[in-house]
C-alpha positions in Angstrom: 0.0 0.0 0.0 1.3 3.4 -0.9 1.9 5.5 2.2 0.2 8.6 0.9 -3.2 6.8 0.6 -3.2 7.0 -3.2 -5.0 3.7 -3.7 -7.8 4.7 -1.4 -8.1 8.1 -3.2 -8.3 6.4 -6.6 -10.9 3.9 -5.4 -13.0 6.7 -3.9 -12.7 8.8 -7.0 -14.0 5.8 -9.1 -17.0 5.4 -6.8 -17.8 9.1 -7.0 -17.8 9.0 -10.8 -19.9 5.9 -10.8 -22.4 7.5 -8.4 -22.6 10.6 -10.5 -23.2 8.6 -13.7 -25.9 6.6 -11.9 -27.6 9.7 -10.8 -30.3 11.3 -13.0 -31.4 14.9 -13.4 -35.0 15.9 -13.4 -35.1 15.4 -17.2 -33.8 11.8 -16.7 -30.4 12.3 -18.2 -27.1 11.6 -16.5 -25.7 14.3 -14.2 -22.7 16.2 -15.5 -19.6 17.2 -13.5 -20.8 20.8 -13.7 -24.2 20.0 -12.2 -22.6 18.0 -9.3 -20.3 20.9 -8.7 -23.2 23.3 -8.4 -24.8 21.0 -5.8 -21.8 21.0 -3.5 -20.3 24.4 -4.3 -17.4 23.2 -6.5 -16.3 24.1 -10.0 -16.5 21.6 -12.9 -12.7 21.6 -12.9 -12.6 20.6 -9.2 -15.0 17.8 -9.8 -12.9 16.6 -12.7 -9.8 16.5 -10.4 -11.8 14.6 -7.7 -13.1 12.0 -10.2 -9.6 11.5 -11.7 -8.0 11.0 -8.3 -5.7 14.1 -8.7 -6.6 15.6 -5.4 -7.3 14.3 -1.9 -10.9 14.1 -1.0 -11.8 15.4 2.4 -14.3 13.3 4.4 -16.6 16.4 4.5 -16.5 16.7 0.7 -17.3 13.0 0.3 -20.2 13.3 2.7 -21.7 16.2 0.6 -21.3 14.2 -2.5 -23.0 11.2 -0.9 -26.0 13.3 0.2 -26.2 15.2 -3.1 -26.2 12.0 -5.2 -28.4 10.0 -2.8 -25.8 7.2 -2.8 -27.1 3.8 -1.7 -26.3 3.0 2.0 -23.8 0.2 1.3 -21.8 2.3 -1.2 -22.0 5.3 1.1 -20.3 3.3 3.9 -17.6 2.2 1.5 -17.0 5.8 0.4 -16.9 7.2 3.9 -14.4 4.6 4.9 -12.2 5.3 1.9 -12.3 9.1 2.6 -11.4 8.5 6.2 -8.6 6.1 5.4 -7.2 8.4 2.8 -7.0 11.1 5.4 -5.5 9.2 8.4 -4.2 5.9 7.0 -5.8 2.5 6.8 -6.3 0.9 10.3 -3.8 -1.7 11.3 -1.9 -1.4 8.0 1.2 0.2 9.5 0.8 3.1 7.1 -0.3 6.6 7.8 -0.7 9.7 5.6 2.5 11.8 5.7 0.4 14.8 6.8 -3.1 13.7 7.6 -5.7 15.9 6.1 -7.4 16.3 9.4 -4.3 17.9 10.8 -3.7 20.4 8.0 -5.9 23.1 9.4 -4.1 22.9 12.8 -0.7 23.1 11.2 -1.8 26.0 9.0 -2.9 28.0 12.0 -0.2 27.0 14.5 2.4 29.5 13.3 -0.1 32.4 13.6 -1.2 31.6 17.2 -0.7 34.1 19.9 -1.2 31.5 22.6 -1.1 27.7 22.5 -2.1 25.6 25.6 -1.9 21.9 25.2 -2.2 18.7 27.2 -0.7 15.4 26.2 -1.3 12.2 28.2 0.3 9.5 26.1 2.4 11.2 23.4 4.7 14.1 22.7 3.7 17.0 20.4 5.7 17.5 17.3 7.5 20.8 18.2 8.7 19.1 21.5 10.3 16.1 19.8 14.0 15.7 19.5 15.4 14.7 16.1 16.5 11.3 17.5 13.0 10.8 18.7 11.5 11.8 15.3 13.8 9.4 13.5 12.9 6.4 15.6 9.2 7.3 15.5 9.1 7.6 11.7 11.2 4.5 11.2 8.9 2.5 13.5 5.9 3.7 11.5 7.5 2.3 8.3 8.5 5.6 6.6 11.3 5.1 4.1 12.2 8.7 3.3 12.2 10.6 6.6 14.0 13.7 5.4 10.8 15.7 4.4 9.2 14.6 7.7 12.2 15.8 9.7 12.2 19.1 7.8 8.5 19.6 8.5 9.0 19.0 12.2 12.0 21.4 12.4 10.0 24.1 10.7 7.3 23.8 13.4 9.9 24.9 16.0 10.0 28.3 14.4 6.8 29.2 16.2 8.8 29.4 19.5 10.5 32.5 18.1 7.7 34.2 16.3 7.1 37.8 17.5 3.4 37.3 17.7 3.6 34.4 20.1 2.8 35.4 23.7 2.8 31.9 25.2 3.3 28.3 24.4 2.6 26.1 27.4 2.4 22.3 27.4 1.5 19.9 30.1 2.8 16.3 29.6 2.0 13.3 31.6 5.0 11.3 32.9 3.5 8.2 31.2 4.2 9.7 27.8 8.0 9.5 28.5 7.7 5.9 29.9 5.8 4.8 26.8 8.5 6.4 24.6 11.2 4.5 26.5 9.3 1.3 26.0 8.7 1.9 22.3 12.0 3.4 21.3 14.6 2.5 23.9 16.3 4.3 26.8 18.8 6.1 24.6 16.0 7.8 22.6 14.1 8.9 25.6 17.3 10.3 27.3 17.9 12.4 24.1 14.3 13.5 24.2 14.6 14.6 27.9 17.7 16.5 27.1 15.8 18.3 24.3 12.9 19.1 26.7 15.3 20.5 29.3 16.9 22.8 26.7 13.5 24.1 25.7 12.4 24.5 29.3 15.5 26.5 30.4 14.7 30.2 30.1 18.4 31.0 30.1 19.0 28.8 27.1 17.5 30.6 24.1 18.8 28.4 21.3 15.4 26.9 20.6 12.9 28.8 22.8 12.7 31.6 25.4 10.7 32.3 28.5 7.4 32.4 26.5 7.6 28.6 26.2 7.1 26.3 29.2 6.8 22.6 29.8 5.2 21.1 32.9 5.2 17.4 33.8 2.3 15.7 35.5 3.8 12.9 37.6 2.0 9.5 37.6 1.6 9.8 41.4 -0.4 13.1 41.1 -3.8 12.6 42.8 -6.0 13.8 40.0 -9.3 12.0 39.6 -9.7 12.1 35.8 -7.3 12.7 32.9 -8.6 14.2 29.7 -7.7 13.0 26.3 -5.1 15.1 24.4 -6.2 18.5 23.2 -4.7 21.9 22.2 -6.2 25.3 22.5 -5.1 27.7 19.8 -5.8 31.4 20.4 -5.4 33.4 17.2 -5.1 37.2 16.7 -8.8 37.4 15.9 -10.5 35.7 18.9 -13.3 34.5 16.6 -10.8 32.2 14.8 -9.6 30.5 18.0 -10.4 26.8 18.4 -9.8 23.6 20.4 -8.1 20.8 18.5 -9.0 17.3 19.6 -7.7 14.2 17.7 -9.7 10.9 17.6 -9.5 7.6 15.9 -11.2 8.8 12.7 -9.7 12.2 12.4 -10.0 15.4 14.5 -12.5 17.9 15.9 -12.1 21.7 15.6 -14.3 23.2 18.3 -14.9 27.0 17.9 -17.9 27.6 20.1 -17.3 29.8 23.1 -18.6 27.1 25.5 -16.1 24.6 24.0 -13.2 27.0 24.4 -14.3 27.7 28.0 -14.6 24.0 28.9 -11.2 23.2 27.3 -9.6 26.2 29.2 -11.1 24.8 32.4 -9.7 21.4 31.7 -6.3 22.8 30.9 -6.3 24.9 34.1 -7.0 21.7 36.0 -4.0 19.7 34.7 -1.8 22.8 34.7 -2.6 23.4 38.3 -1.9 19.7 39.2 1.4 19.6 37.3 4.9 20.5 38.5 6.0 24.0 37.8 8.9 24.7 35.4 11.7 24.3 38.0 10.3 21.2 39.6 9.6 19.8 36.2 13.3 20.1 35.2 14.3 18.5 38.5 11.9 15.6 37.8 13.1 15.3 34.2 16.7 15.0 35.3 15.8 12.2 37.8 13.9 10.4 35.0 16.8 10.7 32.7 19.1 9.2 35.4 16.7 6.2 35.7 16.5 5.6 32.0 20.3 6.0 31.5 21.0 3.4 34.3 18.7 0.9 32.5 
């Protein structure tokens, strides 16, 4: 299977074309690409690219096509699965899209954020990953050419120095580092801890400055409930701010004021329970000693 999901895109494109040709207009003739485009707000050229498999097909676009063409239920399920798999990778195949479609919106807005508040229970966010960690992660995922992936991750670090950024604060559960050690080995996690310590040192501005902070939530912390991973992106125009939540089939982008407020409350809870910057660094050094000693 090609890692960019090309096969799934081509299969979905063929099903869309078949569904359009099977559909009928009020006069009883076959629906044209231009007519389908009008139904879903696309140009005829865009529909042609979709049906020829030249472009990725977002799950939302596939859903509009399914509804507009009144696709039979069995075919609709197949189309939805292909759209989702093309975006995030086929389950259990060992292959994932290089940049999942569901994450593109987040990555597009990340450099423009004035504040990013994130919580990660079982994984480490891209900008906080050392290059050694990235290499092992991509290799384990079956990526052959890791160079563009590494370049992309390096570029994300630029946000730490952007003039418009007021704050980048991340709370990480201790478990995320233990899982990394189990998956990639003690040497990788020691390198990762060194990278986190560099970022978290206000006096070391090679990567970040005092606007960036990392807090660790120890496994022994008495907190009743841990939330799934999420990030709050506050953008220059508050109306554009959102909460980003990944899930097994993609991601949610929550913009309603009530969702932002609830996420902020959840973040305040884990932030308040976590170690402060100085104690986080002390804890990280102790963890590193433990990993290094085997």
